[in-house]
C-alpha atoms as one frame of an Amber mdcrd trajectory, in Angstrom:
protein
 179.024 -71.126 324.004 180.141 -67.333 324.233 177.886 -64.869 323.217 176.614
 -61.452 323.684 173.931 -61.064 326.346 173.638 -57.350 326.626 171.023 -55.259
 325.228 171.123 -55.621 321.448 169.259 -52.382 320.816 172.335 -50.352 321.931
 174.221 -52.106 319.201 172.086 -50.838 316.606 172.302 -47.502 318.157 176.079
 -47.594 318.360 176.067 -48.199 314.500 173.550 -45.720 313.866 171.508 -47.935
 311.697 169.063 -50.893 312.116 170.866 -54.181 312.329 167.857 -56.045 312.696
 168.920 -57.982 315.752 165.423 -58.307 317.267 163.470 -59.739 314.385 159.774
 -58.189 313.751 160.451 -55.529 316.533 163.028 -53.621 314.172 160.202 -52.993
 311.490 157.979 -50.990 314.091 158.183 -47.810 315.771 158.875 -49.470 319.102
 162.716 -49.879 317.725 164.780 -47.574 320.022 166.755 -46.154 316.898 163.594
 -44.535 315.742 163.454 -42.357 318.819 167.040 -42.097 319.743 169.168 -42.455
 316.455 172.389 -41.472 317.982 175.109 -43.782 319.948 174.328 -44.804 323.575
 176.067 -43.007 326.649 176.464 -39.413 327.645 178.591 -38.589 324.907 176.523
 -40.057 322.151 175.340 -36.843 320.782 178.749 -35.371 320.836 180.754 -34.618
 317.751 182.942 -37.613 316.386 185.802 -37.067 314.494 185.514 -39.530 311.273
 189.098 -41.010 311.038 190.121 -43.827 308.712 190.687 -46.252 311.516 187.396
 -45.322 313.016 185.592 -46.091 309.552 187.309 -49.536 309.502 186.549 -50.554
 313.060 182.864 -49.428 312.586 182.552 -51.929 309.656 184.307 -54.607 311.413
 181.878 -54.072 314.294 179.075 -53.884 312.252 179.611 -57.143 310.424 180.378
 -58.974 313.642 177.309 -57.711 315.414 175.134 -58.693 312.333 176.421 -62.176
 312.445 176.465 -62.291 316.126 180.213 -63.202 316.646 182.584 -62.355 319.500
 185.826 -60.598 318.357 187.917 -63.849 318.709 185.321 -65.872 316.696 185.292
 -63.302 313.946 189.227 -63.020 313.762 189.351 -66.888 313.413 186.867 -66.444
 310.337 189.032 -63.755 308.986 192.082 -65.821 309.311 190.490 -68.600 307.394
 189.001 -66.441 304.677 192.463 -64.897 304.100 194.037 -68.337 303.772 191.379
 -69.367 300.933 191.923 -68.374 297.165 190.085 -65.350 295.920 189.182 -62.046
 297.290 189.606 -62.019 301.149 186.413 -59.823 301.857 184.318 -61.715 299.723
 185.526 -65.239 301.362 184.791 -63.553 304.542 181.104 -62.653 303.943 180.397
 -66.189 302.026 181.936 -67.937 305.259 179.560 -65.735 307.510 176.482 -66.434
 305.123 177.303 -70.278 305.336 177.105 -70.572 308.869 174.420 -72.974 310.153
 172.563 -70.388 312.295 172.560 -67.879 309.287 171.023 -70.389 307.095 168.275
 -71.203 309.229 167.552 -67.404 309.561 167.855 -67.081 305.792 165.387 -69.758
 305.407 162.827 -67.886 307.434 162.684 -70.609 310.203 163.866 -68.005 312.641
 162.848 -64.567 313.030 166.426 -63.281 313.807 169.740 -64.844 313.929 169.661
 -65.076 317.568 166.694 -67.100 317.549 168.062 -69.382 314.696 171.193 -69.795
 316.778 168.849 -71.068 319.892 166.955 -73.515 317.451 170.467 -74.954 316.524
 171.922 -75.192 319.794 168.639 -76.801 321.157 168.745 -79.493 318.568 165.818
 -78.579 316.259 167.874 -78.284 313.003 169.132 -81.520 310.920 171.807 -81.056
 308.106 171.639 -84.018 305.698 169.371 -85.989 307.985 171.775 -85.654 311.247
 171.407 -83.436 314.058 173.709 -80.455 314.280 174.047 -78.300 317.356 176.985
 -76.149 316.377 175.728 -72.553 315.086 178.986 -71.924 313.454 178.965 -75.178
 311.384 179.835 -74.367 307.828 177.213 -75.766 305.205 178.335 -76.776 301.859
 176.747 -76.823 298.477 174.013 -79.630 298.311 173.649 -79.732 301.901 170.031
 -79.903 302.884 168.920 -78.072 306.010 165.724 -78.849 307.702 163.900 -78.545
 311.068 163.811 -81.824 313.087 160.311 -83.503 312.297 159.421 -83.598 316.157
 159.912 -79.686 316.080 157.928 -78.739 313.060 154.688 -78.423 315.078 156.499
 -75.604 317.369 154.219 -72.665 317.409 157.085 -70.300 317.058 158.511 -72.171
 313.799 155.139 -72.332 312.277 154.525 -68.606 313.066 157.771 -67.548 311.461
 157.152 -69.469 308.175 153.635 -67.964 307.829 154.517 -64.357 308.919 158.030
 -63.510 307.838 158.087 -61.726 304.534 161.742 -61.632 303.803 163.194 -62.604
 300.583 165.093 -66.053 300.227 168.489 -65.548 298.564 169.183 -67.008 295.203
 171.659 -69.448 296.514 169.185 -71.175 298.720 165.988 -73.116 297.651 163.547
 -73.085 300.429 160.336 -75.626 301.030 158.320 -74.014 303.719 155.631 -76.833
 303.633 158.380 -79.525 304.166 160.509 -77.216 306.522 163.730 -77.781 304.244
 166.205 -75.696 302.673 168.804 -76.623 300.160 171.954 -74.885 299.545 172.010
 -74.615 295.543 175.122 -72.845 295.431 177.734 -70.711 297.341 176.741 -67.067
 297.907 178.049 -64.466 295.376 178.632 -60.980 296.959 175.800 -59.484 294.966
 173.564 -62.073 296.656 174.600 -60.954 300.272 172.409 -57.895 301.151 174.382
 -56.918 304.257 175.257 -53.178 304.633 179.075 -53.813 305.090 181.891 -52.639
 303.201 184.195 -55.780 303.582 187.211 -53.884 302.020 187.415 -51.720 305.267
 187.484 -54.830 307.407 190.377 -56.479 305.484 192.224 -53.009 305.591 191.839
 -53.069 309.520 193.258 -56.482 309.878 195.983 -56.098 307.336 197.454 -53.305
 309.539
């Protein structure tokens, strides 16, 4: 599975905002962006010319890094979103939200999307009673996502359920005691709280 393996805190500094890629660490003063809120590298503090292309590129990079996709994967998701009916930008965010690793993260079973992706890859997650090890698996309305019974006693999963204070989106119904989440409906744009202007991504790929 292709994935980014470099220092993720540099990604937040590059986008000049917290992308919450390290879980609870991002809420503390240990987060590097608290001490160095400027892009990494020797030219990080230099003056940057804000062009239309730069704004579009930064929005695309921000969305890609939040959900943990590489460029080829992200472009494939965009192409599928463009083929669907409706607004392409909203279709794109909806498909990203319905990835299995994101659903595990939203259900508070994982402290970050990276950790949730690892749970899926290691076979700790079932969808409708069957083990699924593909993080990009697209869940559908009515699907039941749950932690495998043998994995429910894992300290890290129990700790996440007990301590994480994130809100659960309205399109998910989570039962923490049963280690289960049900996809009640498809996510609407107003229910997706990622700080991304999807229209700029559509404009970038439409060139």
